[in-house]
Each structure stands twice: as C-alpha cells, then as structure tokens.
C-alpha positions in Angstrom: -19.8 2.6 1.9 -18.0 -0.7 2.7 -14.4 -1.2 4.0 -11.6 -0.6 1.5 -8.2 -2.0 1.7 -5.0 -0.2 0.3 -2.6 -3.0 -0.2 1.3 -2.4 -0.1 3.3 -4.5 -2.7 6.9 -5.1 -1.9 7.1 -7.3 1.2 3.5 -7.7 1.5 1.6 -9.0 -1.5 4.9 -9.5 -3.4 7.2 -11.9 -1.5 10.5 -10.3 -2.6 12.7 -10.0 0.6 15.4 -12.2 -0.9 15.7 -10.0 -3.8 15.6 -6.8 -1.7 18.3 -8.2 0.5 20.6 -9.2 -2.5 20.1 -5.7 -4.0 20.7 -3.9 -0.8 23.9 -5.7 -0.2 24.9 -4.8 -3.9 24.1 -1.2 -3.0 26.0 -1.3 0.4 29.2 -2.6 -1.6 29.3 0.8 -3.5 29.9 2.7 -0.2 32.1 0.1 1.7 29.6 -1.4 3.9 29.6 -5.3 4.2 26.7 -7.5 3.4 23.9 -8.2 5.9 21.9 -11.3 6.8 18.2 -11.1 6.3 17.8 -10.8 9.9 20.1 -8.1 10.4 18.4 -6.2 7.5 15.0 -6.6 9.0 16.3 -5.3 12.5 17.9 -2.4 10.8 15.8 -1.3 7.9 13.9 2.0 8.1 12.1 4.5 6.0 13.2 7.0 4.6 15.8 5.0 3.1 18.4 7.9 3.1 18.3 7.6 7.1 18.9 3.9 6.8 22.0 4.4 4.8 23.1 7.4 7.1 23.0 5.0 10.1 25.1 2.4 8.4 27.7 5.0 7.2 27.7 7.1 10.4 27.1 10.1 8.2 24.7 11.4 5.5 25.6 9.9 2.1 26.8 12.5 -0.4 24.5 13.1 -3.5 27.0 11.1 -5.6 26.9 8.3 -3.1 23.1 8.3 -2.9 22.8 8.0 -6.7 25.3 5.1 -6.7 23.3 3.3 -3.9 20.0 3.9 -5.7 21.2 2.7 -9.1 23.1 -0.3 -7.9 20.0 -1.4 -5.6 17.6 -1.1 -8.6 19.8 -2.7 -11.1 20.4 -5.8 -9.0 16.6 -5.8 -7.8 15.5 -6.0 -11.4 17.6 -9.2 -11.9 16.7 -10.9 -8.6 13.0 -10.0 -8.5 12.2 -12.0 -11.7 12.3 -15.2 -9.6 10.0 -13.8 -6.8 6.3 -14.6 -6.5 3.2 -13.6 -4.5 3.1 -14.1 -0.9 1.3 -17.4 0.1 -2.5 -17.0 -0.1 -2.2 -13.4 -1.5 -4.2 -14.1 -4.8 -7.0 -15.8 -3.1 -7.3 -13.0 -0.4 -7.4 -10.3 -3.0 -10.0 -12.2 -5.1 -12.0 -13.1 -1.9 -12.1 -9.5 -0.7 -13.4 -8.4 -4.2 -16.0 -11.2 -4.3 -17.3 -10.2 -1.0 -18.3 -6.9 -2.4 -15.5 -4.7 -0.8 -13.0 -2.5 -2.8 -9.4 -2.4 -2.7 -6.3 -0.5 -4.5 -2.5 -0.9 -4.4 0.0 1.8 -3.4 3.7 1.1 -3.4 6.9 3.1 -3.5 8.2 0.9 -6.3 8.6 2.9 -9.5 5.2 3.2 -11.1 6.2 2.3 -14.6 7.7 -0.9 -13.5 5.0 -1.7 -10.9 2.0 -1.7 -13.2 3.2 -4.3 -15.7 4.4 -6.5 -12.9 1.1 -6.5 -11.1 -0.4 -7.3 -14.4 1.6 -10.3 -15.0 0.1 -11.8 -11.9 -3.4 -11.3 -13.2 -4.2 -8.9 -10.3 -4.7 -5.5 -12.0 -8.5 -6.1 -12.5 -9.0 -6.6 -8.7 -7.9 -3.1 -7.8 -9.7 0.2 -8.3 -6.4 1.8 -8.8 -2.6 0.9 -8.9 -0.2 3.6 -8.0 3.7 3.3 -7.7 6.2 6.1 -7.0 6.5 8.9 -9.4 9.4 11.2 -8.8 12.7 10.6 -6.9 13.3 7.7 -4.6 13.9 8.0 -0.8 10.8 9.5 0.5 7.8 8.3 2.7 4.5 7.0 1.8 2.3 9.5 3.5 2.3 12.1 0.6 1.6 9.3 -1.9 -1.3 8.0 0.1 -2.8 11.5 0.1 -2.8 11.5 -3.7 -3.8 8.0 -4.0 -7.0 8.6 -1.8 -7.7 11.9 -3.6 -7.6 10.0 -7.0 -10.1 7.4 -5.5 -12.3 10.2 -4.6 -15.9 9.4 -3.5 -15.4 5.7 -3.9 -13.3 5.6 -0.6 -13.8 7.0 2.9 -10.5 7.2 4.7 -12.2 6.3 8.0 -13.5 3.0 6.5 -10.1 2.3 4.9 -7.3 0.0 6.1 -3.7 0.0 4.8 -2.0 -3.4 4.9 1.7 -3.2 4.7 5.0 -4.5 6.1 6.7 -1.2 7.3 6.2 1.2 10.1 6.1 3.8 7.4 2.8 2.3 6.1 1.0 2.7 9.4 2.3 6.2 9.8 1.0 7.1 6.5 -2.4 5.6 7.1 -2.7 7.3 10.5 -1.8 10.7 9.0 -4.9 10.6 6.8 -7.3 9.2 9.3 -7.2 5.8 8.0 -6.4 2.4 9.8 -3.5 0.1 9.3 -2.5 -3.6 10.0 1.2 -4.5 9.7 2.4 -7.8 8.3 5.6 -9.4 9.9 6.7 -11.2 6.7 8.3 -8.4 5.1 10.9 -5.7 5.7 10.6 -5.2 9.5 10.8 -7.6 12.5 7.7 -7.7 14.9 9.7 -5.8 17.4 10.2 -2.8 15.1 6.5 -2.9 14.1 4.7 -3.1 17.5 5.9 0.3 18.9 3.9 2.0 16.1 0.6 1.0 18.0 -1.4 -0.6 15.3 -2.3 -4.3 15.1 0.6 -6.5 13.9 0.0 -10.0 12.3 2.1 -13.0 10.9 -0.2 -13.7 7.9 -2.0 -11.8 5.2 -5.2 -13.8 6.1 -5.1 -12.4 9.7 -4.4 -8.9 8.2 -7.6 -9.2 6.0 -9.8 -10.6 8.7 -8.7 -7.7 11.0 -9.4 -5.1 8.3 -12.9 -6.2 8.0 -13.4 -6.0 11.8 -11.6 -2.7 12.3 -13.6 -0.6 9.7 -16.4 -3.0 8.9 
C-alpha cells in the first residue's frame, strides 16, 4: 500500500484567506468586535471556533450570538470566495501525486453541499478517492470527521501510511489522534509560530509538504 494524502481545502489547496478575513470581520461586527488585519487574525485564530470567539469577547457567546456570528460569516464568505482560486502549484501537485501512483482524498470542515461543487469547478474531483465536507453543525474539530473519512475509505488507506496536509494545528491533532502523520503549511490560517508547537513538520509551500509526505510515509 502506497502513501495516501488527505488534503485540507480552505487555506491549503484553496487560497481563500482574504475571503476568510472579510467574512470574519463581518461576523465580528455582529458582536461589537472591531476588524482585524490578516496578521492579527492568523496570530489569534484557533479551532474550535467558539473558543476563538470566546477569547475575543472575554466570555462564551450566547446561542443567539453564535448563530449571528455563523450566519454573518458564511453569508459574507460566499460573496468573497467567488474571487478566490487555488494555491499556487496546487493543481499540478495534486495531478502529479496521482500520476505517481499514490492515492489522495479531501477532507474539509467547509459545508459538504457547498464544498463538492466548488472542488468540481476546479476540475479536481476526479483526482480524489473521496471528497468530504462538514455534515452537521459548525464549530467542531476535525478529528471526528477524519475518523469517519478514513473509515469510508476502508481498505484503500492505511492510517500509518497517511499524511494529512493542512494549515491549522487542528489538522495535525486530528491526524495524530488516528495514528496518521501531518505536515502543516504556513500559507493559511495560522502563523508558523502557532504551528510549530504542535510538533509536526511545518513548511512554507505545498511542494515542500508533498515532498515531505512522500518521505515520511513512503
């Protein structure tokens, strides 16, 4: 069995940080929190997202506030993300990994019903054994979704020969929880300073991430 990559989408294959920032600032406005710069956002962002909002507010958002935050974020994100594209080199890396005889899949916490057609618009769907987005309420962590994702892939994938490539500490924690490996990319939601304490390799390009994946689990 050859090395399998589980790709993250937002902030990894899909270069959408400007849309995420604009949507986040729209959400912050609903609870009286001022806008952030991209650097400020990347320094403070964390998953699960309710904990991020709790730190900004100094208290737990009420259920009503959480709904306003979530609705405002997704409404604005849908508007802004239409102008976003793939990360530089992503298309070639995905195609090259498949051409080399390896397998790959996509797992995101973006809403499943919106993720699948978006991936398809970039012509990538055929490169993945499986594409899974979030089914159910927002605000959780990736680990439980990764368990289901790997279970659905079944005998095609060995977690010990799997590398999750993502842009958030939560991606690495999810991978480690199932006995898989992780490589974290600095071009998305977290700064290098927030990623390095997790203890997995941290890289500045997706090309480095793919090269490392092949060596880690090859």
